[in-house]
C-alpha positions as CSV (number, residue, x, y, z in Angstrom):
1,M,0.1,0.0,-0.1
2,L,1.4,3.5,-0.9
3,L,0.6,6.1,1.6
4,I,1.6,9.8,0.9
5,G,0.9,12.8,3.2
6,P,2.4,15.1,5.8
7,D,4.1,14.1,8.9
8,A,3.6,16.1,12.2
9,A,6.0,18.9,11.1
10,G,4.3,19.2,7.6
11,N,7.0,17.4,5.6
12,L,5.5,15.4,2.7
13,L,6.3,11.8,3.0
14,E,5.8,8.5,1.0
15,L,5.4,5.3,2.9
16,I,5.1,1.8,1.6
17,A,3.2,-0.6,3.9
18,L,2.3,-4.2,3.9
19,V,-1.2,-5.2,5.2
20,L,-0.7,-8.1,7.7
21,A,-3.1,-10.4,9.4
22,G,-5.6,-8.5,11.5
23,D,-5.4,-5.5,9.3
24,E,-2.1,-4.4,10.9
25,L,0.4,-2.4,8.8
26,L,4.2,-3.1,8.5
27,I,5.9,0.0,7.1
28,I,8.8,-1.1,4.9
29,H,9.7,2.1,3.1
30,A,9.7,5.8,4.2
31,M,11.2,8.8,2.7
32,P,10.5,12.4,1.6
33,L,8.0,12.5,-1.1
34,R,9.4,12.3,-4.6
35,P,8.1,14.7,-7.2
36,S,6.8,11.9,-9.3
37,F,4.0,11.3,-6.5
38,Y,2.9,15.0,-6.4
39,P,0.1,14.4,-8.9
40,L,-1.5,12.0,-6.4
41,L,-2.0,14.6,-3.8
42,P,-5.3,16.4,-3.7
43,D,-5.7,19.7,-5.5
44,P,-5.8,22.5,-2.9
45,T,-7.6,24.8,-5.3
46,E,-10.6,22.5,-5.5
């Protein structure tokens, strides 16, 4: 699962998570959001 959004300080992040038994998430990748994922963010003007 790809998760993108801000952390508590407002930094945009990308996370990759695996969904485990019991709907638990295991984060296997975390880094600052790369520009290639910006189009997936909601448009703030809408």
